SEBAKOL-279747 format. One record per residue (C-alpha): x, y, z. Coordinates in steps of 0.02 Angstrom, whole numbers, plus 50000, padded with zeros to 5 digits. Each point is the difference from the previous one (the first is absolute). Layout:
// SEBAKOL-279747
XYZ/...
END
This chain:
// SEBAKOL-279747
500005000050000/500615017449959/500015014150128/500825016650015/500215012250141/498455010649976/498694986249983/499425000850181/499955018849995/498984999749841/498784988250083/499815012850138/499635012949867/498544989849935/499304996750174/500215017150079/499945012249853/498845014050042/499974996250188/501025015450047/499895013250133/500495016049909/501065013350083/500875015949950/500994998449839/501864997350019/501105002049848/501685008349989/501545002849899/501444996050116/501815005250001/501074989249888/500734985550098/498554999350122/499194984749923/500824983550044/500184994549820/500784983250039/498544995250111/498785006649869/500784989649862/500354984150098/498234998150065/499544996249820/501374987249966/499384985949891/499694983550089/499394985249899/499594982650062/499894985649876/500564998149820/498505007849913/500315018249958/499015012449897/501605005449914/501865001050029/500905007950144/501315011949932/501705006950041/500745013249887/500745017249983/499055008649859/501194993549867/499724981450025/498694989750091/500014981850053/498284992550029/499924984050103/498854987350078/499844993350177/501744992149991/500855017049982/500464995149822/499174995749835/499844981750045/498214994749967/499695006349824/500685011349865/498625012950017/501025011550112/501305010449913/501655009350014/499695016149904/501025015749977/499875017049919/501414995949880/499544982449946/499215002449827/500114989249845/499495002649819/499884987049864/500425003449817/498735008849893/499054988949877/500954996649840/499975014549880/499485012750133/500825012350116/499395009850150/499355013849886/499084988749878/498295001050084/498805011449908/498885010950106/498135001049971/499375016149923/498365006550071/498965015349964/500205011550150/499005016049987/500185000449812/501824994849980/500854983149991/501024995850155/501134984750027/499694989250155/500854984750073/498554988049983/499834981249989/500054994049821/499784981549963/500705002749826/501655003550088/499814986550132/501834994650010/500655017650028/498555004250114/500434985050109/501855004550000/499705018150049/498844994550139/501184987550078/501695008349981/500885004050108/499284988650135/500574998550179/500824983450043/500124989250154/501854999750044/499954982750079/499084988850121/500924995550161/499274986750112/500374985450115/500104981849954/499774988850152/500114981249999/498884989850112/500684985250097/499524988349857/501005010449876/498515007949911/499875018749979/498855008550126/498445007849927/498955014550063/498894988450102/501524993850096/500425017150071/499195001250171/499875012550144/500445014449885/500135017450073/500705015849924/500415017150071/500495015049894/500755013750106/499455015849908/501235011150093/501494989949938/499314992349840/500604982850058/498914984450000/500144984650110/499114984149947/499874983650096/499284983049958/500294981550028/500294985349884/499724983050080/500285007950170/501605009149952/499905018950020/500635011949867/500265018650028/500305011949855/500515018350010/499695010049840/500685017449965/500405012049858/501455012150005/499445018050015/501055006749856/500514985149894/498974987149907/500524986050116/498874987550088/500684990750150/499424984750096/500494991350160/499364982350020/500094990950166/499554981650014/500714983050043/499454995049825/501555008949936/501144988450098/499004985349933/500325005949821/498135001049972/499805018849974/500635009049845/499525015249900/499555001049818/500065014349879/498984998949841/500205012749860/498505003049885/499725008249833/498885015449986/498144998849970/499155007549848/498265000650076/499195014750087/499734994450181/501314988350072/501414997850124/501325004549872/500594981949985/499864986549868/500884984250059/499534990149844/501145007749869/501754994050048/500725002649826/499475018249990/501285006550126/501714995750070/500734997250173/501864998250022/500744994350165/501715005350061/500814995350164/500945014750073/500524992550168/499654985950120/498465008950065/499605011249850/499194996749833/499425011349859/498594997949877/500085009749837/498275002249925/499535004549822/498245002249933/499625009149839/500485017950039/500544998950181/501534992550081/500154999550188/500984991050134/499634991250163/501414997250123/499714987650141/500964998750162/499834986650132/500774996950171/501154985149983/500434991849836/498574999849879/499494984749899/499035002749841/499054987849892/499155003949836/498324991450015/499425005449827/500245014449881/499955016450100/499644991350166/501374996950128/500064992150173/501115009050125/500594990750155/501215005350136/501494988750036/499655003550181/499804988750149/499165013650102/498155003450028/499995017449921/500475007149832/499915017149918/499745004049816/500125016649910/499365003049823/500625015749910/499015005149844/500805012349880/499965006149820/501875003150005/501464988450038/500114996150184/501795003250054/499705006150177/499984988650152/498244994450042/499445006550170/499734987450138/498264996850069/500475010550151/500405014649885/498394997249901/498904999950155/500925015250067/499695008749833/498174995250007/499815006950176/500875016249953/498945001949844/498344997250085/500375009950157/500475014749889/498394997949902/498864998750152/500845014850085/499825010749843/498485009649945/498334999250088/499174988850128/498224997650061/499614991950168/498184995150031/500284989350154/499135011750124/498384999749899/498394993650076/499284994149835/500424981349996/500405001149814/501595009850037/501114984749999/499454993949829/500165017249920/501715002750078/500524982649940/499515004649823/500995016150013/501584991750066/499984985049883/499655011349851/501565010050039/501054984050005/499224993049842/500185016049901/501815002550056/500434982949926/498885000449847/499795018249950/501595009650041/501194994049867/500805007149845/498424999649895/498155002350035/499364983050057/498784988449919/498354998250090/500604983950082/501695007250048/501414987450020/498854986050055/499434994149830/499845006349822/498495009049931/500065008049828/501684991249975/500705009850146/499625017149926/499445015350095/498425009649958/500305018749993/498255004250062/500304988750151/501695007750040/499085013050105/499234986250106/501664991450026/501085015050035/499085016050051/499834994450181/501895001150022/499875019149986/498715001150140/501004988050108/501585010149964/500954985349929/500755009049852/501474988049971/498754986249961/499025011349884/501505007849914/500644982749954/498764999249856/499435017949963/501395001149871/498894990549878/499145016149948/501655007749948/500604983649926/498454997749892/499635018149960/500694998749822/498954984749959/498455008350076/500325015549894/500244989249846/498324991550034/499125016850017/500835006749842/499494984949897/498215002950055/500045018449959/500125006950177/501275010750087/500924994450155/500134982550072/498684986250001/500384987250135/499594981849961/498924988050098/501124984750008/501765004149942/501584990749965/500955004950157/501595003949905/499395010949857/498235005350046/499214992249845/498184994550013/499384982649959/498494996349888/498924990950127/498264993649963/499175011050133/500225015949898/501005008150139/500775011549870/498505011350034/500265001250188/500515017650048/499775002550188/501854996150025/500485015549901/499995012750144/500894988050121/501745007549976/499315017250042/499234992850158/501664992050049/500925016149961/498825009850113/500244987450141/501875002149979/499905019050003/498874999850152/501334989850091/501505008949922/499495017849948/501635004549914/500585005949830/500894983349980/498324991050012/499235011849873/501444996949879/499944981350031/498204998949939/499865015149885/500124991049833/498894985450051/498675011850068/500035011149845/499914985849874/498644991150099/498975015950006/500285003049814/499204983249965/498555003350119/499635016249909/500124993349823/499104983650036/498455009750053/498955002749843/499085016349972/498204996149955/499365015249906/498194994850017/500085001350190/501445012550009/500934988650122/501504988850007/499554981750019/500944984150044/499694985449883/499444990449906/500904988649981/500374998550185/500144986250129/499385006050170/500674995150171/498704986350025/500414992449829/498194994849973/499515013349874/499775000449812/501675007349945/499355007049837/498475009450065/500515005450175/500345018350031/500565010250152/500334987750142/499845008450169/501674994850073/500985004649844/499205017249987/500455004250180/501754992949981/500265010249840/499555015650099/501184995150140/501414996549877/499855016049901/499715011250152/501494992350089/501095001749845/499575018549992/500465001750184/501634991349958/500385013449870/499595013650125/501244992850124/501315000349862/499535018249967/499354995949826/498445007149919/498434989249998/499804988749849/498565007849903/499564983749911/499794991250168/498955014350067/498864999249847/499654981750032/499735002850186/498795014149969/498954990049877/500194982050060/498354990750019/499314999450177/499904983750093/498394992149934/498445001150110/498294991949984/498615000950129/501165009550117/501244985550000/501694998749917/500134987449859/501434988149964/500005007449825/498875011349902/498294993049952/500324983150078/498444989149994/499374991250158/501505005550104/499324993750166/499354983149944/501034994849848/501685008250036/500044999350190/501544989050006/501865001149964/500935015750060/498855013850068/501205012849931/498765014350013/500344999550189/501875000349968/499745017349926/499875006450180/501064987350091/501514994949899/499895017149917/499715016450092/498385003449907/500445011649857/498345005349922/498964991550135/498375006450076/500014993350178/498114998950016/499904989349844/501494989750057/499184996650168/498424993649916/501034989749879/501024992450142/498414994650090/499304992449840/501584990049969/499994993750180/498204994649975/500084990749835/501784994749960/500404981549983/501584998650104/500394982049955/500155005749819/501345012750040/501884999950025/501085001350154/500445018549978/498195005249986/499774998650188/501425012050045/499365011649862/498305000350083/500825002850169/500905015349931/498375006949933/499124996650165/501385009150095/499965015549890/498105000850010/500014998950190/499454981950025/501454992950102/498984985250064/499724994849819/501845002249963/500474987450134/498644988049944/500655000349822/501764995650058/499254985050092/498694995649870/499484981650007/500014997749811/501014985349938/500865012449884/500805008750150/500464985850117/501775000750071/500704982550032/501354994950123/501355008449896/499015015949970/499664994649821/498345003949914/499214988049877/498164995549988/499925000449811/501325013549976/501674994349931/500844992250152/500735008750091/499275016649945/501185013450068/499005015349942/498894995350148/501445001950122/500675016049924/498255007449996/499704995650182/501645008450052/499595015849903/498245000750069/500474997450182/501415012849990/498785012449923/498694996650133/501335002950133/501095014549940/498645007849894/500055008449831/500245017249926/498465010150040/499454989750150/499935015950107/501314991950113/498734988850085/501004987350100/499904982249931/498545005249887/499644982649935/499754991450169/498414999250105/499925012950139/498964989750121/501474993650102/499974982349930/501635002749907/501605006050083/501215004049860/501805003750044/501065004549851/501625007849945/500955003749840/498555000749877/499645013649871/498395007249931/499234993849839/499725012149856/
END
């Protein structure tokens, strides 16, 4: 049976929720260093009993992540992965083609032909290649091979009395289990700065020569959702073994476009046996009852000494202590509402999960470094949900790791806009991480545009935290080119004397008719935010306002209204019965966004209508934080808390803090959204009239101690 530390407390929530004696509200920002962060973090350590787990436990450092089962390794199956931000492979283009061979689809857009990256079955080979390349690869599976007394290999059912503890403060896991009465203890850690995974195994089975490790190297997978590993194509890749010392070996790996290396170090002399192509058995020539292994993954030749396990664990402790002591903290432990523990657990685990899966060199895929979705690619519209929270939590090193992608891909974004007849830079939906090129997917995501103002939002977050000329210069070109596209994408409709957005356009909820939809609510408000902020940017640089931007702002269509309610898009039919599912983005207009162009009376009525009719089990994990943000801004803090604890299967946080329930698993936009929402509820937002903790109930049920957070925009 599976348990984790908060089960009993959650049971208390169900029994006693609502049975509170309310007192005077207590909520306060405290002096930095006042909160006992170690106690805060450690009370949410992960404890698991048994071998059944919803997903992998992880150790990692933002660059690499090792996901493992109840044994502390990848022993039971090959579904758990070792993924990194640098491990990408590409296969050759189909014969007779190159990367530029794919022909875009020309579509009439307001009276002119515009090229789009659309699916085209007449170009199926190149469409498939562009979709799948590059794809993130599993760097290797590392697990235990244990022989039973009769000589057979132990299977999952033979592992008994399994317990696992992940210390969140140190990032080190300890797993215990028994095989035929013999106890095995495994310590698992990742170095804080290097892509090195270390293990310490303690058991009498070592002395009995019954416990070994295996490492199995896979090929990459050319399907959309996977663990990055194909173990059934041994001839498609190469593994070369070199012995570099009595206790050191080196594997040289070659796939199609990527070469990488794995150095292994073991206490005592190491014995190695090639079981089959790409799979090796590693055994210590050791008469003791303990052994340590270190696995160093690298794209470059490994010439340095491999750190010992002691150095790796020390590096892990240093890394995680620095992380937990940085930025903000929220302590809910003095609250009287019995739900405090579960909400605080979600907050703490989300910080750990995002630090591993969404703080690396590139924007993360929706499933982070746990598994592959979309071949491992990031979605630019989801980058906000993965990364914006770092600004509010004042963890800029984690955010700055990947913000460079806007500069890196500015030229390709400008090329895309130019080809389509626009000025500025048009940012893709699902890019090649290295060159920013879009892929021609079959969902028509080429028409998605709500990611376009994102870089201006990030720039403004940066300036709010660092109001310097250097920040203005850092973002100046990206802001200007993004705003140029916003202004020229808007089409001036002479019949209504207004600028309109679309068609063709894919709205946030992605359930609209692309070729007839016009003026989505979220996009209109975001366009206003983007252009108004870009003008403010020019003012800070002592430049004159851009007259073309002002013209669009002055004449941009208003957010559509019908029956005193905002609409998802203009003239939507049956909005509250037919389209009351997917993302309720019209609430994000005054939640995620600060409400540019919003009438608060209409927004209040719209918010109540959405709360009344929306089908929450047909939503996505970030919709609940989005609703919480809207509730907070509109003055409904009780609703904000309820949304962050919503019982929908689409927002259930398992023992690792992962969200699934029909989302891609795990769905990290849920975690990033929760962290942004709770920071906003706590520290507030621009224009909140300096109300303390404006997003929390004022009835005394919640005692919110916090430090180190910043306001939302």
